[in-house]
Structures are given as structure tokens and as C-alpha cells.
N, C-alpha and C positions, 0 to 999 in steps of 0.2 A: 256656548251656553245650552243647557238642556232644561226645558220647561215641561216637566212631565207629570206622571200620574199622581205623585203624592206632593205636588206643590200646592200651596194654598190658593183658594179662590179669591185672589187679590189682584189689583192691577199690577201688571209687570212693571217693575221699576227700571227705568233706563236713565243713565246719567251720561254726561259727556265722556267720562272715563270709559264707561261700558261701550259707548258708541265708537270710541277710538280703538278699543281693544278687540272687540268681538269680530270673528270672521264667519262663524256658522251658528245658526240658532236652530235647535231641534225641538219640536213641540208635538204632542199627541193631540188627538181630536178635541178633547174638552178645552184645550188652551190655545188653539189656533186663532180663535177670534180675538183673544186678548193680545196675542202677538201682532196680529194684523192691525189692530187699532193703534198700536204703538210704532208701527213701521215708519210712519211719517216723520218721526223724530230722529230717525237714523239717517245720517248724511253720507256715510261711507258705503262701499260695496260689501254687502253681507249676504251670504247664502242662507236660504231658509229650507229646512228639511222637515217634511211631514212624516211623523212616525206611525200614524194611524191610517184610516181608510180615506179621510179627506185630504185632497191635494189641491189647494187653491192655485189659481194662476200665478206663475212666478215662483212656485215652490218646487222642490225636488221630492221625489218619493223615496223614502228610506228603503222599502222593499225592492224597488227597482234598482236602486244603487247597489244593494247587496247581491241581487241576481246578476248584475253586470260586472261585479268586482272579480278580480283575479283570485284564484285559489292559492297563489303563492303569498307567503307572509311578506310584509313590507320590510325593506332593508333597515339597518340600524340608523338612527338619526345622527346628524353631524355633531350634535351636542345634546347631552342628557342634562336637563335642567330641573327635574323634579316635577311637582305639581304646579300648574300655572295659577294665575290670579283667578279669583272667584267672587261671586256675589251671593250673599246669604240674606235671609230675612231674619230680623231680630226686632224685638220690641223694646230692648234696653230697659230703662226704668219708666217708660211712658205708657206701656201697655198698648201702643199702636204699632203694629208690625210695619217695618220699612226695609227697603233694600239697603244693604251695607256692602260697599265695595272693598275687597281685600286684595290689594295690588301686588303683594309680595309673594303670594303662594307659599310653597314649602320646598326648600332646597333638597337636592337628591340625597344628601347625607341623612337628613331627618327622615326622608321617605324610607331609605334602607333600614334605618334604626327602628322605625315603627313596624315594618314588615318583620324584622327579626324579633322584636319584643313580643309581638302578638302571634308569632309563628304562623304567618299567613303563607299560603302556597297556591300554585296554579290549579291544584286539585280541589281547592275549596269550592263549595257552593254556598254563596252568601245571600241571605235574605235581607232585603231592604224593606222594612215595615214601618219605619218612622218617617217623619216629614223630610222630603228630599232637600229642602232649603236649609235644614239644620246642619251646622258646620261638622259635627261629629258623624252624623249619619252620612253626609256627603263624603267625608274623608275616608271612612271605611269602604264605601262603595268605590271610590276612586282608586284606593289601594288595590282592592281585588280586581278592578278593571285593568290596572297596569300589569298585574300578574297573569292576566288571561283567564281568571277564574270565571265560573258561571255565576251570574247574578240574577236572582229571582226577585221581582219587584211586586210588592203588594200595594195596589192603589190607595187603599185606606186601611188603617190598622183595625182588625177585629180578631180578638184572641183566638177564637175557634178556627177561623180561616187561616190564621198564621200557623197554627199547629198542623192543619191539613196540608199546607204548603211544605212545611218541614218534612212531614212524612212522605208526601208525594214526590218531592224533588230530592230527597235525601240531603237536606240542608246541613252544612257543617258549622257555619258561623252566622251570627246575626248581631245587631247592635240596637239597643233600646234604652229607654229610661226605666228606673226602678218601678215606677207606677205601671208601665206596660208589662214588666216581668210579673208583677203581682197578678195582673189579669190573666197572663199566660198560665201561671201556676194554678189559678182557680179553674180555668177551662180544662186543663189537663187532669185535674182531680175529678171534675164532673164527667169527662169522657176521655179516658186515656188514649193516646196515639203512640205509635212506634217512633220514638225520638232517639233511637240508638245512633243515628248518624251525627247528631248535634254534639260538637266537641267544645264549643265556646260561645258564650253569650257576653258580649262586651257591654258594660253598663256605664252610663254617664252619671255624674253626680258623686257625692261622697258616700263612703261606706255606711254612714248613719241612716241613709235613705233606703238601704236595702230592705226588702219586705221581710219582716221577722216571721219565724214559723208560728203557725197557729197552735195554741195549746190543744193537746189531744183530749177528746172526750173520754170518759171512763171506759166506754166500750172499745174505742180504738186503742187505748192504752193497754187494756187487757189482751186484745188481739195481738198487739206488738210484743207483749211480754211472753205469750205463749206460742211463739213460732208462726204467727199469722192465722192461727185457728180461730174459727168463729165460735160464738157461744155454743151452738149446737154441736159443732165438731169437738169441742172440749167436753161436752156431756158424753158423747160417744166414746172419746178416748178414756174418760174416767171409768166407764163400764167395761171397756176392754181390759183394763187393769184387773178387774174382778173375774176375768175369764168368761165373760158373757159371749154367746154366739150372736150373730146378726139378728136371728129370730128373737132371742131374748131381749136384745137391746131395743128392737122394734116394739115389743110388748111393753117394756118399761117406759119408753118415751112416747108411746102412742104414735108410732110412725109405721109406714109400710116397710117391709123388709128391703125392697128395692131402694128406697130413700136411704136406709142405713148403709147399704152397699156403696152407694154414691158418696156418702160422708166418709166411709172408711177409705175409699180410693183417694179422696181429696186429702185426708190426713196423711196418708202414705206419701202422696206427691209433695205436699207442703213441707213435710219434715224430711223428705229425701230418704225414706225408709222402705224396706221391702217386706217386713213381717209385722204381725200383730204383737209378737213378743217384744220387738223393738219399741213399738208404740207404748206398750205397757210399762216398760222400763223408763221411757222418757216421761210419761205422765206421772209416775211415782216420784221421779227426780224433781219434777216441777210442782209437786204438791197438789196435783189434781185429785180431789176426792170424789165422792158421789155427786152426780149432777143435782142441781137445785130443784129440778122437776120431779125427782124420784122420792 
């Protein structure tokens, strides 16, 4: 069992089934005290591994275990059984979270089917940004773990920080609820990051819960209609169709000539063009007349 960064601040739920099945408990610093307080209820021999800086008496240090481990990969198991039993937190219909024991796990056929359906691979970098006690979040994390993928764990979801992690670690996959996706989209719109590595966001819930696109403002709609040009760039393009020089455009729009030069470069870049003649032809084809400020 792993009691980690994005588990809730709730008492750890131990049951006789859990006590009979668990062999190793791994916990990070914020959760060690909770595990320690429940150890008295465990009657079998269980190993406790501290994943953070604190290593209480009787616990093993995760970093020391990793330092002393062999560089050789482990041999294949005698039997491949899929994902083992698990315990999740759920409130059901009561609104009071409780531990729920899931003894049957997931058989190897279903594991392979899910890996195939979602096209997961060892090269993936998976971001865990939802609650680790959630069954879907835990499942995708476990599937990537089985494949040997890199897993990035965000202790608590915050949309801007999630985007930073995706950009920093070149994350390829993540799993979240539609509400979190909405926050992610808002944060990306407020301050765009490079999300080119992200190939899949797995969503829980029905399609009806997907965040719907926000209606475009008149200004954004016009910008989208005219190749991404801003209001001022469209004004400049309209004057280019009349054969105006940068100096003449600057006089008409009450701008500096350097500012006009910047607008012209931006127009050429946005429209992927190389000459003013191309801009003039494009502006005429799109019905750009004289700017409203002239």
C-alpha cells in the first residue's frame, strides 16, 4: 500500500482484510504519523518504508533501499496475475469518505486490454494530479508503473502548477475529472505553456460533463476570421491595399513609423507571407476596407 502525497488528510482505514493482505506500507512525511498511529492494529509482519526525509524507528528508508538496489532488472515473475487487490476512498451516497477494500484486483487480460485501448507505452511520462485514492487515478498510475513509464506526482492539484509540470517534464498523458480540465484550459488561456508533448488527457465521467467551449467575444471572433490579425494589424493591412508606405500609414493612424514596421512584420508572419503585395491581395479578398480610425 502507498499512502502518499495526494491522499486525503483522513485517518488511514485498516480492516482485517487489509491487515491480512498487506506486506509493505510506503508513506511520505505528511502521512507517517497517521500510519504510525494505526500500526498497533496490524497483527502480521509488515514492512514500513519512509519515502521522505523522516525515517522513524522500525522503518526502512526508500532512498537507502534504492541506493543499495542492484542495477540489474528483476527476473520475470513465476506467475503474471495483473493488478492486485486495492483499497480506495469513497463516500458512496453518504458524503463521508471511507476506505473500501477491492479484493479481486484486475486480471492480466483486462490489464493488457486497457494498455492497448489507451495506447500506453514505456516511453510515456504520466502526470498524477488527481487524488491518489481515486480508483481511476490509481489505475492509470498503476498501468504506467507496470510499463516502466515515468510518473510525475503533483501533491495537490493547482491548474497553473500542473501546466508547469507538463511543460517541465514533457508529460505525455494525464487523467482528471472534467472540472479539473476546465481549470487547466482557463490557466492555459491566461498564461500559455508549451504543451506539445501532451498526447492524451483521460477523462472520467460522461461526455456531457466535458467543458463546453466559451463563446467568442466579438473581438476574438473578428481576430479568428481575419487570420489572427489584431484590430490594429487589420487597419494596417487595409492601408497596405491602397499602396501606402509605412510613413504614410504612421501618419494616418497616428503611430510611429517603427510601430508600423512591427505591425507589418507581424502581419507577414501571421499570414505566412513574404511581400506587401500578397498582404494587399489577401486583404482585398477578405473585404478589409479603410480602417475605422481614418
